C-alpha positions as CSV (number, residue, x, y, z in Angstrom):
1,M,-64.4,73.3,51.7
2,S,-62.1,72.4,54.5
3,R,-59.0,73.4,52.6
4,V,-60.1,77.0,52.3
5,D,-58.5,79.1,55.0
6,R,-60.5,82.3,55.3
7,N,-58.0,84.1,57.5
8,R,-55.0,84.1,55.0
9,K,-54.3,85.9,51.9
10,G,-52.9,84.1,48.9
11,F,-54.2,81.0,47.1
12,S,-56.6,78.4,48.2
13,R,-57.4,75.0,46.8
14,S,-60.6,73.1,46.7
15,E,-61.1,69.5,47.8
16,V,-60.7,67.2,44.9
17,A,-63.9,66.5,42.9
18,S,-64.2,63.4,40.7
19,F,-66.0,63.4,37.4
20,T,-66.7,59.9,36.2
21,I,-67.7,59.0,32.7
22,A,-69.2,55.5,32.6
23,N,-68.3,52.8,30.0
24,G,-70.1,53.5,26.7
25,A,-70.9,57.2,27.6
26,D,-69.3,60.5,26.7
27,G,-70.0,62.5,29.9
28,S,-72.9,64.6,28.6
29,G,-75.3,62.9,30.9
30,V,-73.2,63.2,34.0
31,A,-73.9,66.0,36.5
32,A,-71.3,68.7,36.7
33,V,-68.9,68.6,39.7
34,D,-69.4,71.5,42.1
35,L,-66.2,72.9,43.6
36,G,-68.2,74.9,46.2
37,R,-67.2,78.4,44.9
38,G,-65.7,79.9,41.8
39,Y,-62.0,79.1,41.1
40,N,-59.9,80.8,38.4
41,Y,-57.5,77.9,37.9
42,L,-58.6,74.3,37.5
43,I,-56.2,71.4,37.6
44,V,-57.6,68.4,35.8
45,K,-56.1,64.9,36.1
46,C,-56.9,61.5,34.7
47,E,-54.8,58.8,36.3
48,S,-55.6,56.1,33.7
49,C,-56.3,57.1,30.1
50,I,-56.5,53.4,28.9
51,R,-60.3,53.7,28.4
52,I,-60.1,56.7,26.2
53,Q,-60.4,55.8,22.5
54,A,-57.8,57.0,19.9
55,A,-58.4,60.5,18.5
56,T,-60.8,61.5,21.3
57,T,-60.9,65.1,22.3
58,L,-62.4,66.8,25.4
59,S,-64.6,69.8,25.8
60,A,-66.2,71.3,28.9
61,L,-69.4,73.0,30.1
62,V,-69.1,75.4,33.0
63,G,-71.3,77.2,35.5
64,Y,-70.4,80.2,37.7
65,D,-72.5,79.3,40.8
66,N,-74.5,76.3,42.1
67,A,-77.7,77.2,40.1
68,D,-76.2,78.7,36.9
69,T,-77.0,77.2,33.6
70,L,-74.0,75.4,32.2
71,C,-72.5,76.9,29.0
72,A,-69.6,75.9,26.8
73,L,-66.2,76.9,28.0
74,K,-64.9,79.3,25.4
75,M,-61.4,80.4,24.3
76,R,-60.1,83.6,25.9
77,D,-58.9,85.2,22.7
78,D,-61.9,84.1,20.6
79,P,-65.1,83.9,22.6
80,G,-67.0,82.6,19.6
81,L,-64.8,79.4,19.7
82,A,-65.5,76.7,22.2
83,W,-62.5,75.1,24.0
84,V,-61.7,71.6,22.8
85,S,-58.5,69.8,23.7
86,S,-56.2,68.1,21.2
87,A,-56.4,64.3,21.0
88,L,-56.1,62.8,24.4
89,P,-53.6,60.1,25.3
90,T,-54.9,56.5,25.3
91,T,-52.3,55.2,27.9
92,G,-50.7,56.6,31.0
93,T,-51.8,59.7,32.9
94,L,-53.0,63.1,31.9
95,A,-52.9,66.4,33.8
96,F,-53.5,69.9,32.6
97,A,-54.7,73.3,33.8
98,L,-57.7,75.4,32.6
99,L,-57.7,79.1,33.4
100,H,-60.9,81.2,33.6
101,A,-60.8,84.9,34.3
102,I,-64.1,85.0,36.2
103,G,-63.9,81.7,38.0
104,V,-65.7,78.4,37.6
105,Q,-67.7,76.7,40.3
106,R,-69.2,73.8,38.3
107,I,-67.7,71.9,35.4
108,Q,-68.8,69.0,33.2
109,F,-66.5,67.2,30.7
110,V,-67.6,65.7,27.4
111,L,-65.5,63.3,25.4
112,S,-65.9,63.3,21.6
113,Q,-66.1,59.5,21.7
114,N,-67.6,57.2,24.3
115,A,-65.4,55.7,27.0
116,S,-64.5,52.1,26.0
117,G,-63.8,49.1,28.3
118,G,-64.7,50.9,31.6
119,S,-65.1,54.3,33.1
120,V,-62.9,57.3,32.7
121,V,-62.3,59.4,35.9
122,F,-61.2,63.0,35.8
123,K,-60.2,64.6,39.1
124,V,-60.6,68.3,39.4
125,Y,-58.9,70.7,41.8
126,G,-59.9,74.4,41.9
127,I,-57.2,77.0,42.8
128,G,-58.1,80.6,43.4
129,G,-57.4,83.6,45.5
130,G,-57.8,83.3,49.2
131,M,-60.7,85.0,51.0
132,D,-60.5,87.4,53.9
133,D,-63.0,87.7,56.6
């Protein structure tokens, strides 16, 4: 966590973590990426959506520390409803933010359809309040 400055107040950012879904897979068998500590804001980026099939959506499983059991990311206003994206693009790039009140340390992404023609890589940046010593 070299980007975390423990002597300043404000916001800190994690190192980038890559979550790679192999060709023919949906991500459910890939280990969650670990951001090193809980972050309230996650910036998620896919630099090439070409291997995402049409009408594919994305969901996520999250853990709150390095040993926590992963659970489905839920909607803030309806905790009985799991978060699922709208249809993802099949060309170009994709970037979006996920917000979590408590903070997420680990995240696993699952596509509704398998990657096709190669792997799909999601880069994740955690953004959260800075820590004081």
